[in-house]
DSSP file (Angstrom, degrees, kcal/mol; ACC not computed):
  #  RESIDUE AA STRUCTURE BP1 BP2  ACC     N-H-->O    O-->H-N    N-H-->O    O-->H-N    TCO  KAPPA ALPHA  PHI   PSI    X-CA   Y-CA   Z-CA
    1    1 A M              0   0    0      0, 0.0     2,-0.1     0, 0.0     0, 0.0   0.000 360.0 360.0 360.0 132.2  119.5   46.7  107.6
    2    2 A S        -     0   0    0      1,-0.1     2,-0.3     0, 0.0     0, 0.0  -0.453 360.0-129.9 -78.0 150.2  121.0   44.1  109.9
    3    3 A K        -     0   0    0     -2,-0.1     2,-0.4     2,-0.0    -1,-0.1  -0.772  14.2-154.6-100.7 144.8  119.3   43.1  113.1
    4    4 A V        -     0   0    0     -2,-0.3     2,-0.3     2,-0.0     0, 0.0  -0.971   9.8-141.4-119.8 131.3  121.0   43.0  116.5
    5    5 A R        +     0   0    0     -2,-0.4     2,-0.3     2,-0.0    -2,-0.0  -0.711  28.1 163.7 -91.7 142.8  119.7   40.8  119.3
    6    6 A F        -     0   0    0     -2,-0.3     2,-0.3     2,-0.0    -2,-0.0  -0.979  33.0-113.3-151.7 159.8  119.8   42.1  122.9
    7    7 A G        -     0   0    0     -2,-0.3     2,-0.4     2,-0.0    -2,-0.0  -0.707  23.5-163.8 -98.1 148.6  118.2   41.1  126.2
    8    8 A V        -     0   0    0     -2,-0.3     2,-0.5     2,-0.0    -2,-0.0  -0.998   8.7-149.8-132.6 133.1  115.7   43.2  128.1
    9    9 A S        +     0   0    0     -2,-0.4     2,-0.3     6,-0.0    -2,-0.0  -0.903  24.8 173.3-102.5 128.1  114.7   42.9  131.7
   10   10 A L        -     0   0    0     -2,-0.5     2,-0.1     2,-0.0    -2,-0.0  -0.962  36.9-105.9-132.6 148.6  111.1   43.9  132.6
   11   11 A D     >  -     0   0    0     -2,-0.3     4,-2.5     1,-0.1     3,-0.2  -0.414  40.0-113.2 -62.8 150.6  108.9   43.7  135.6
   12   12 A E  H  > S+     0   0    0      1,-0.2     4,-2.5     2,-0.2     5,-0.2   0.870 117.3  53.5 -57.6 -38.8  106.3   41.0  135.2
   13   13 A E  H  > S+     0   0    0      2,-0.2     4,-1.9     1,-0.2    -1,-0.2   0.900 109.8  47.2 -63.6 -41.2  103.5   43.6  135.0
   14   14 A V  H  > S+     0   0    0     -3,-0.2     4,-2.4     2,-0.2    -2,-0.2   0.899 111.3  51.3 -67.6 -40.4  105.2   45.5  132.2
   15   15 A L  H  X S+     0   0    0     -4,-2.5     4,-2.8     2,-0.2    -2,-0.2   0.902 108.9  51.1 -62.8 -40.9  105.8   42.2  130.3
   16   16 A N  H  X S+     0   0    0     -4,-2.5     4,-2.3     2,-0.2    -1,-0.2   0.893 109.2  51.3 -61.7 -39.6  102.1   41.3  130.7
   17   17 A T  H  X S+     0   0    0     -4,-1.9     4,-2.1     2,-0.2    -2,-0.2   0.921 111.0  48.0 -62.6 -43.9  101.3   44.7  129.3
   18   18 A L  H  X S+     0   0    0     -4,-2.4     4,-2.4     2,-0.2    -2,-0.2   0.927 111.1  50.1 -62.3 -45.7  103.6   44.1  126.3
   19   19 A D  H  X S+     0   0    0     -4,-2.8     4,-2.1     1,-0.2    -1,-0.2   0.886 110.2  50.1 -62.7 -38.3  102.1   40.7  125.7
   20   20 A N  H  X S+     0   0    0     -4,-2.3     4,-3.0     2,-0.2    -1,-0.2   0.891 109.6  51.8 -64.7 -38.7   98.6   42.1  125.7
   21   21 A F  H  X S+     0   0    0     -4,-2.1     4,-2.2     2,-0.2     6,-0.2   0.904 108.1  52.0 -62.4 -42.5   99.7   44.8  123.3
   22   22 A V  H  <>S+     0   0    0     -4,-2.4     5,-2.0     2,-0.2     4,-0.4   0.926 114.8  41.7 -59.6 -46.5  101.1   42.1  121.0
   23   23 A V  H ><5S+     0   0    0     -4,-2.1     3,-0.9     3,-0.2    -2,-0.2   0.936 114.0  51.2 -67.6 -47.5   97.8   40.2  121.0
   24   24 A E  H 3<5S+     0   0    0     -4,-3.0    -2,-0.2     1,-0.3    -1,-0.2   0.867 119.0  36.2 -59.5 -39.5   95.6   43.3  120.7
   25   25 A H  T 3<5S-     0   0    0     -4,-2.2    -1,-0.3    -5,-0.2    -2,-0.2   0.350 108.0-123.5 -99.3   4.9   97.5   44.6  117.7
   26   26 A Q  T < 5 +     0   0    0     -3,-0.9    -3,-0.2    -4,-0.4    -4,-0.1   0.832  46.1 169.6  58.2  38.9   98.2   41.1  116.2
   27   27 A F      < -     0   0    0     -5,-2.0    -1,-0.2    -6,-0.2     3,-0.1  -0.530  39.9-129.7 -73.8 148.4  101.9   41.4  116.0
   28   28 A P  S    S-     0   0    0      0, 0.0     2,-0.3     0, 0.0    -1,-0.1   0.754  81.8  -9.5 -71.8 -21.9  103.7   38.2  115.2
   29   29 A N  S  > S-     0   0    0      1,-0.1     4,-1.5    -7,-0.1     5,-0.1  -0.971  74.6 -92.9-163.5 173.6  106.1   38.6  118.2
   30   30 A R  H  > S+     0   0    0     -2,-0.3     4,-2.8     1,-0.2     5,-0.2   0.872 117.3  60.1 -65.0 -37.9  107.3   40.9  120.9
   31   31 A S  H  > S+     0   0    0      1,-0.2     4,-2.5     2,-0.2    -1,-0.2   0.919 104.9  48.3 -58.6 -44.3  110.2   42.2  118.8
   32   32 A Q  H  > S+     0   0    0      1,-0.2     4,-2.2     2,-0.2    -1,-0.2   0.900 111.9  50.0 -63.7 -39.8  107.8   43.5  116.2
   33   33 A A  H  X S+     0   0    0     -4,-1.5     4,-2.4     2,-0.2    -2,-0.2   0.906 110.7  49.1 -64.9 -41.7  105.7   45.2  118.8
   34   34 A I  H  X S+     0   0    0     -4,-2.8     4,-2.5     2,-0.2    -2,-0.2   0.909 109.9  51.5 -65.5 -41.7  108.8   46.8  120.4
   35   35 A R  H  X S+     0   0    0     -4,-2.5     4,-2.6    -5,-0.2    -2,-0.2   0.923 110.4  50.0 -58.1 -44.1  109.9   48.1  117.0
   36   36 A H  H  X S+     0   0    0     -4,-2.2     4,-2.6     1,-0.2    -2,-0.2   0.921 110.9  48.2 -61.2 -44.9  106.5   49.6  116.4
   37   37 A L  H  X S+     0   0    0     -4,-2.4     4,-2.1     2,-0.2    -1,-0.2   0.892 112.4  48.3 -64.8 -40.0  106.5   51.3  119.8
   38   38 A I  H  X S+     0   0    0     -4,-2.5     4,-2.2     2,-0.2    -1,-0.2   0.923 112.8  48.2 -66.2 -43.6  110.0   52.7  119.3
   39   39 A E  H  X S+     0   0    0     -4,-2.6     4,-2.4     2,-0.2    -2,-0.2   0.911 110.7  51.2 -63.0 -42.9  109.0   54.0  115.8
   40   40 A S  H  X S+     0   0    0     -4,-2.6     4,-2.4     1,-0.2    -1,-0.2   0.906 110.6  48.9 -60.7 -42.0  105.8   55.6  117.1
   41   41 A N  H  X S+     0   0    0     -4,-2.1     4,-2.3     2,-0.2    -1,-0.2   0.891 109.9  51.8 -64.7 -39.7  107.9   57.3  119.8
   42   42 A S  H  X S+     0   0    0     -4,-2.2     4,-2.3     2,-0.2    -2,-0.2   0.907 110.1  48.7 -63.5 -42.5  110.3   58.6  117.2
   43   43 A I  H  X S+     0   0    0     -4,-2.4     4,-2.2     2,-0.2    -2,-0.2   0.940 111.8  48.7 -62.4 -47.5  107.5   60.0  115.1
   44   44 A E  H  X S+     0   0    0     -4,-2.4     4,-2.3     1,-0.2    -2,-0.2   0.891 110.7  51.7 -60.2 -39.9  106.0   61.7  118.1
   45   45 A N  H  X S+     0   0    0     -4,-2.3     4,-1.4     2,-0.2    -1,-0.2   0.907 108.3  50.6 -63.9 -43.5  109.4   63.2  119.0
   46   46 A N  H  <>S+     0   0    0     -4,-2.3     5,-2.5     1,-0.2    60,-0.2   0.898 112.0  48.0 -62.2 -39.9  109.9   64.5  115.5
   47   47 A W  H ><5S+     0   0    0     -4,-2.2     3,-1.3     1,-0.2    -2,-0.2   0.895 109.6  51.7 -67.9 -39.8  106.5   66.2  115.6
   48   48 A S  H 3<5S+     0   0    0     -4,-2.3    -1,-0.2     1,-0.3    -2,-0.2   0.761 109.8  50.3 -70.3 -22.4  107.1   67.7  119.0
   49   49 A K  T 3<5S-     0   0    0     -4,-1.4    -1,-0.3    -5,-0.2    -2,-0.2   0.308 113.2-117.6 -95.7   7.9  110.4   69.2  117.9
   50   50 A N  T < 5 +     0   0    0     -3,-1.3    -3,-0.2     1,-0.1    -2,-0.1   0.872  56.9 164.4  57.9  40.2  108.8   70.8  114.7
   51   51 A E      < -     0   0    0     -5,-2.5    55,-1.7    54,-0.1     2,-0.6  -0.228  52.0 -81.0 -75.9 171.9  111.0   68.7  112.4
   52   52 A L  E    S+A  105   0A   0     53,-0.2    80,-0.5    54,-0.1    53,-0.2  -0.703  71.1 157.4 -74.8 119.6  110.4   68.1  108.7
   53   53 A V  E     -A  104   0A   0     51,-3.0    51,-2.5    -2,-0.6     2,-0.3  -0.754  32.5-136.3-137.9 177.7  107.7   65.4  108.7
   54   54 A S  E     +A  103   0A   0     76,-0.4    76,-2.1    49,-0.2     2,-0.3  -0.878  31.2 133.1-134.7 169.4  105.0   63.9  106.5
   55   55 A G  E     -AB 102 129A   0     47,-2.0    47,-2.4    -2,-0.3     2,-0.3  -0.974  41.3 -96.6 176.0-164.4  101.5   62.7  107.1
   56   56 A A  E     -AB 101 128A   0     72,-2.1    72,-3.6    -2,-0.3     2,-0.5  -0.998  14.2-145.5-144.4 144.0   97.9   62.8  105.9
   57   57 A I  E     -AB 100 127A   0     43,-2.4    43,-2.7    -2,-0.3     2,-0.5  -0.957  18.2-161.9-109.0 125.2   94.8   64.8  106.8
   58   58 A I  E     -AB  99 126A   0     68,-2.9    68,-2.1    -2,-0.5     2,-0.4  -0.935   9.7-177.0-112.9 125.8   91.6   62.8  106.5
   59   59 A L  E     -AB  98 125A   0     39,-2.8    39,-2.8    -2,-0.5     2,-0.5  -0.983  14.1-169.1-128.9 130.1   88.3   64.7  106.3
   60   60 A L  E     +AB  97 124A   0     64,-3.1    63,-2.4    -2,-0.4    64,-1.7  -0.978  28.8 155.1-113.1 127.9   84.8   63.4  106.2
   61   61 A F  E     -AB  96 122A   0     35,-2.4    35,-3.1    -2,-0.5     2,-0.7  -0.986  49.8-112.7-153.3 158.9   82.2   66.1  105.3
   62   62 A D  E >   -A   95   0A   0     59,-1.4     3,-1.8    -2,-0.3    33,-0.2  -0.861  26.7-154.8 -91.2 112.5   78.8   66.8  103.9
   63   63 A H  T 3  S+     0   0    0     31,-2.1     6,-0.3    -2,-0.7     5,-0.1   0.568  88.2  66.5 -72.6  -5.2   79.6   68.7  100.7
   64   64 A H  T 3  S+     0   0    0     30,-0.4     2,-0.5    57,-0.1     3,-0.3   0.593  80.2 104.0 -84.5 -10.8   76.1   70.4  100.8
   65   65 A K  S X  S-     0   0    0     -3,-1.8     3,-2.1     1,-0.2     4,-0.2  -0.620  97.5 -44.1 -84.2 124.4   77.1   72.4  103.9
   66   66 A S  T 3  S-     0   0    0     -2,-0.5    -1,-0.2     1,-0.3     5,-0.1   0.645 103.0 -60.9  36.3  52.4   78.0   76.1  103.8
   67   67 A D  T 3> S+     0   0    0     -3,-0.3     4,-2.1    -4,-0.1     3,-0.3   0.847  80.1 162.7  51.5  39.0   80.3   76.2  100.7
   68   68 A I  H <>  +     0   0    0     -3,-2.1     4,-2.8     1,-0.2     5,-0.2   0.860  67.4  55.9 -60.9 -37.3   82.7   73.9  102.5
   69   69 A G  H  > S+     0   0    0     -6,-0.3     4,-2.2     1,-0.2    -1,-0.2   0.909 108.8  46.8 -61.6 -42.1   84.5   72.9   99.3
   70   70 A V  H  > S+     0   0    0     -3,-0.3     4,-2.2     2,-0.2    -1,-0.2   0.908 113.7  48.3 -65.5 -42.6   85.3   76.6   98.5
   71   71 A K  H  X S+     0   0    0     -4,-2.1     4,-2.2     2,-0.2    -2,-0.2   0.896 111.3  50.2 -66.3 -40.3   86.5   77.2  102.1
   72   72 A M  H  X S+     0   0    0     -4,-2.8     4,-2.5     1,-0.2    -2,-0.2   0.925 111.6  48.2 -63.9 -43.9   88.6   74.0  102.0
   73   73 A T  H  X S+     0   0    0     -4,-2.2     4,-1.9    -5,-0.2    -2,-0.2   0.900 109.1  53.7 -63.6 -41.3   90.2   75.1   98.8
   74   74 A H  H  X S+     0   0    0     -4,-2.2     4,-0.7     1,-0.2    -1,-0.2   0.931 111.6  44.8 -59.3 -47.0   90.9   78.6  100.1
   75   75 A I  H >< S+     0   0    0     -4,-2.2     3,-1.3     1,-0.2     4,-0.4   0.932 111.0  53.8 -62.9 -45.3   92.7   77.2  103.1
   76   76 A Q  H >< S+     0   0    0     -4,-2.5     3,-1.5     1,-0.3    -1,-0.2   0.825  98.7  62.9 -62.7 -31.5   94.7   74.7  101.1
   77   77 A H  H >< S+     0   0    0     -4,-1.9     3,-0.9     1,-0.3    -1,-0.3   0.783  98.1  57.1 -64.6 -25.3   96.0   77.5   98.7
   78   78 A H  T << S+     0   0    0     -3,-1.3    -1,-0.3    -4,-0.7    -2,-0.2   0.584 112.2  42.3 -78.0  -9.5   97.7   79.0  101.7
   79   79 A F  T X> S+     0   0    0     -3,-1.5     4,-1.6    -4,-0.4     3,-1.1  -0.093  70.9 131.4-125.3  32.9   99.6   75.8  102.3
   80   80 A F  T <4 S+     0   0    0     -3,-0.9    -1,-0.1     1,-0.3    -2,-0.1   0.790  71.9  56.3 -62.2 -27.9  100.4   74.9   98.6
   81   81 A E  T 34 S+     0   0    0      1,-0.2    -1,-0.3    -3,-0.1    -2,-0.1   0.781 111.5  43.0 -74.0 -25.3  104.1   74.2   99.6
   82   82 A E  T <4 S+     0   0    0     -3,-1.1    21,-2.4    20,-0.1     2,-0.6   0.716  95.3  86.7 -91.5 -23.0  103.1   71.6  102.2
   83   83 A I  E  <  +C  102   0A   0     -4,-1.6    19,-0.2    19,-0.2     3,-0.1  -0.698  45.6 175.2 -87.5 120.2  100.3   69.8  100.2
   84   84 A L  E     -     0   0A   0     17,-2.7     2,-0.3    -2,-0.6    -1,-0.2   0.844  65.3 -27.2 -87.1 -39.9  101.7   67.0   98.0
   85   85 A S  E     -C  101   0A   0     16,-1.3    16,-2.5     2,-0.0    -1,-0.4  -0.975  52.1-150.6-168.9 156.7   98.4   65.6   96.8
   86   86 A S  E     -C  100   0A   0     -2,-0.3     2,-0.4    14,-0.2    14,-0.2  -0.998   4.9-158.8-140.3 147.1   94.7   65.3   97.6
   87   87 A Q  E     -C   99   0A   0     12,-2.5    12,-2.4    -2,-0.3     2,-0.5  -0.976   6.4-158.1-123.8 138.1   92.1   62.7   96.7
   88   88 A H  E     -C   98   0A   0     -2,-0.4     2,-0.4    10,-0.2    10,-0.2  -0.966   9.2-171.5-120.4 127.7   88.4   63.3   96.9
   89   89 A F  E     -C   97   0A   0      8,-3.1     8,-2.5    -2,-0.5     2,-0.8  -0.963  20.1-140.8-122.8 135.6   85.9   60.5   97.2
   90   90 A H  E     +C   96   0A   0     -2,-0.4     6,-0.2     6,-0.2     3,-0.1  -0.848  20.8 179.0 -92.4 108.4   82.1   60.6   96.9
   91   91 A L        -     0   0    0      4,-2.0     2,-0.3    -2,-0.8     5,-0.2   0.866  65.3 -31.0 -80.4 -37.6   80.9   58.2   99.6
   92   92 A D  S    S-     0   0    0      3,-1.5    -1,-0.2     0, 0.0     0, 0.0  -0.848  88.6 -60.6-159.2-166.1   77.2   58.8   98.9
   93   93 A H  S    S+     0   0    0     -2,-0.3     3,-0.0     1,-0.2    -2,-0.0   0.831 131.9  19.7 -59.0 -33.8   74.9   61.6   97.7
   94   94 A D  S    S+     0   0    0    -32,-0.1   -31,-2.1   -31,-0.1   -30,-0.4   0.790 110.3  73.5-106.0 -35.8   75.8   63.9  100.6
   95   95 A N  E     -A   62   0A   0    -33,-0.2    -4,-2.0   -32,-0.1    -3,-1.5  -0.655  50.1-176.9-101.3 140.0   79.1   62.7  102.1
   96   96 A C  E     -AC  61  90A   0    -35,-3.1   -35,-2.4    -2,-0.3     2,-0.4  -0.911  14.5-148.4-127.2 154.8   82.6   63.0  100.8
   97   97 A L  E     -AC  60  89A   0     -8,-2.5    -8,-3.1    -2,-0.3     2,-0.4  -0.990  13.6-170.0-122.0 130.6   86.0   61.9  102.0
   98   98 A E  E     -AC  59  88A   0    -39,-2.8   -39,-2.8    -2,-0.4     2,-0.5  -0.985   4.9-167.7-123.8 132.8   89.1   63.9  101.3
   99   99 A I  E     -AC  58  87A   0    -12,-2.4   -12,-2.5    -2,-0.4     2,-0.6  -0.982   6.4-167.8-120.2 122.5   92.6   62.6  102.0
  100  100 A I  E     -AC  57  86A   0    -43,-2.7   -43,-2.4    -2,-0.5     2,-0.4  -0.944  10.8-148.8-116.8 115.5   95.4   65.2  101.8
  101  101 A A  E     -AC  56  85A   0    -16,-2.5   -17,-2.7    -2,-0.6   -16,-1.3  -0.695  26.1-175.0 -81.7 131.5   99.1   64.0  101.7
  102  102 A V  E     -AC  55  83A   0    -47,-2.4   -47,-2.0    -2,-0.4     2,-0.3  -0.916  20.3-178.2-132.8 153.9  101.3   66.6  103.4
  103  103 A K  E     +A   54   0A   0    -21,-2.4     2,-0.3    -2,-0.3   -49,-0.2  -0.962  39.0  78.3-149.4 133.0  105.0   67.2  104.0
  104  104 A G  E    S-A   53   0A   0    -51,-2.5   -51,-3.0    -2,-0.3     2,-0.1  -0.983  80.6 -18.5 163.3-166.9  106.6   70.1  105.9
  105  105 A K  E  >  -A   52   0A   0     -2,-0.3     4,-2.1   -53,-0.2     3,-0.4  -0.448  61.8-123.1 -66.3 139.8  107.4   71.4  109.3
  106  106 A A  H  > S+     0   0    0    -55,-1.7     4,-2.5     1,-0.2     5,-0.2   0.869 108.7  52.3 -55.5 -43.7  105.2   69.8  112.0
  107  107 A E  H  > S+     0   0    0      1,-0.2     4,-2.2     2,-0.2    -1,-0.2   0.888 109.6  49.8 -63.3 -38.3  103.8   73.0  113.3
  108  108 A R  H  > S+     0   0    0     -3,-0.4     4,-2.3     2,-0.2    -1,-0.2   0.909 112.0  47.0 -67.7 -41.9  102.7   74.1  109.8
  109  109 A L  H  X S+     0   0    0     -4,-2.1     4,-2.5     2,-0.2    -2,-0.2   0.882 111.7  51.4 -66.9 -38.0  101.0   70.8  109.1
  110  110 A T  H  X S+     0   0    0     -4,-2.5     4,-2.6    -5,-0.2    -2,-0.2   0.904 109.3  50.9 -64.2 -41.1   99.3   70.9  112.4
  111  111 A D  H  X S+     0   0    0     -4,-2.2     4,-2.4     2,-0.2    -2,-0.2   0.924 110.2  49.2 -62.3 -45.2   98.0   74.4  111.7
  112  112 A L  H  X S+     0   0    0     -4,-2.3     4,-2.2     1,-0.2     5,-0.2   0.940 112.1  48.3 -58.6 -48.2   96.7   73.3  108.3
  113  113 A A  H  X S+     0   0    0     -4,-2.5     4,-3.0     1,-0.2     5,-0.3   0.914 110.9  50.4 -60.8 -44.1   94.9   70.3  109.8
  114  114 A K  H  X S+     0   0    0     -4,-2.6     4,-1.9     1,-0.2    -1,-0.2   0.913 110.0  50.2 -62.1 -42.8   93.4   72.4  112.6
  115  115 A Q  H  < S+     0   0    0     -4,-2.4     4,-0.3     2,-0.2    -1,-0.2   0.912 116.2  41.5 -63.3 -41.6   92.1   75.0  110.1
  116  116 A L  H >< S+     0   0    0     -4,-2.2     3,-1.4    -5,-0.2    -2,-0.2   0.935 114.6  49.4 -71.2 -46.2   90.5   72.3  107.9
  117  117 A I  H 3< S+     0   0    0     -4,-3.0    -1,-0.2     1,-0.3    -2,-0.2   0.805 106.7  57.2 -64.7 -29.8   89.1   70.2  110.7
  118  118 A S  T 3< S+     0   0    0     -4,-1.9    -1,-0.3    -5,-0.3    -2,-0.2   0.538  80.0 117.8 -81.6  -5.4   87.5   73.2  112.4
  119  119 A L  S X  S-     0   0    0     -3,-1.4     3,-1.8    -4,-0.3     2,-0.3  -0.333  77.4-104.6 -63.5 141.6   85.4   74.2  109.4
  120  120 A K  T 3  S+     0   0    0      1,-0.2    -1,-0.1   -54,-0.1     3,-0.1  -0.502 108.9  34.7 -64.1 128.5   81.7   74.1  109.8
  121  121 A G  T 3  S+     0   0    0      1,-0.4   -59,-1.4    -2,-0.3     2,-0.6   0.201  79.4 127.8 107.8 -14.0   80.4   71.0  108.0
  122  122 A I  E <   -B   61   0A   0     -3,-1.8    -1,-0.4   -61,-0.2   -61,-0.2  -0.665  36.4-172.9 -75.2 121.4   83.4   68.7  108.8
  123  123 A I  E    S-     0   0A   0    -63,-2.4     2,-0.3    -2,-0.6   -62,-0.2   0.882  70.8  -4.6 -80.9 -42.4   81.9   65.6  110.3
  124  124 A H  E     +B   60   0A   0    -64,-1.7   -64,-3.1     2,-0.0    -1,-0.3  -0.980  66.2 176.7-152.9 139.6   85.2   64.1  111.3
  125  125 A G  E     +B   59   0A   0     -2,-0.3     2,-0.3   -66,-0.2   -66,-0.2  -0.997   1.3 176.6-144.1 148.8   88.8   65.1  110.7
  126  126 A K  E     -B   58   0A   0    -68,-2.1   -68,-2.9    -2,-0.3     2,-0.6  -0.982  24.4-140.7-153.5 139.2   92.1   63.7  111.7
  127  127 A L  E     -B   57   0A   0     -2,-0.3     2,-0.6   -70,-0.2   -70,-0.2  -0.904  19.9-156.9 -96.4 120.2   95.8   64.4  111.1
  128  128 A V  E     -B   56   0A   0    -72,-3.6   -72,-2.1    -2,-0.6     2,-0.2  -0.890  15.1-147.0 -99.7 118.3   97.7   61.1  110.8
  129  129 A T  E     +B   55   0A   0     -2,-0.6     2,-0.2   -74,-0.2   -74,-0.2  -0.588  28.9 150.9 -92.6 146.5  101.4   61.7  111.6
  130  130 A S        -     0   0    0    -76,-2.1   -76,-0.4    -2,-0.2     2,-0.3  -0.747  32.3-117.1-147.2-164.9  104.4   60.0  110.1
  131  131 A K        -     0   0    0     -2,-0.2     2,-0.3   -78,-0.2   -78,-0.2  -0.860  27.6 -96.4-135.7 172.0  108.0   60.9  109.4
  132  132 A L              0   0    0    -80,-0.5   -78,-0.0    -2,-0.3   -80,-0.0  -0.715 360.0 360.0 -87.6 144.1  110.3   61.3  106.5
  133  133 A I              0   0    0     -2,-0.3    -1,-0.1     0, 0.0     0, 0.0   0.450 360.0 360.0 -91.4 360.0  112.4   58.3  105.6
């Protein structure tokens, strides 16, 4: 894809905010930071409009708690069309990490994530949003 150069006028305070963002996130330059911000906004917009999107659900849990594995599997079976793959990692004797790759309508993926994250025994859960290319 070809790149197009253009000029942007910003208030000094906004430019300082951008420069701090560049440093904080270790972007090589302002252009890369602006591309990142535009892409992030586009992803958020697709999710808010219930578009076809992709993402990952990340779950950290104690597998000894209240049949959590059985409950997670039961929920996932109701979303078999949206789940592309899942990986299960044993972090130590008690704790597991599960990463579930998903694709579908944003509302459906959000519903799946909420059901899984709200299970008793989930230590931490997060839906990481992305878009389809």
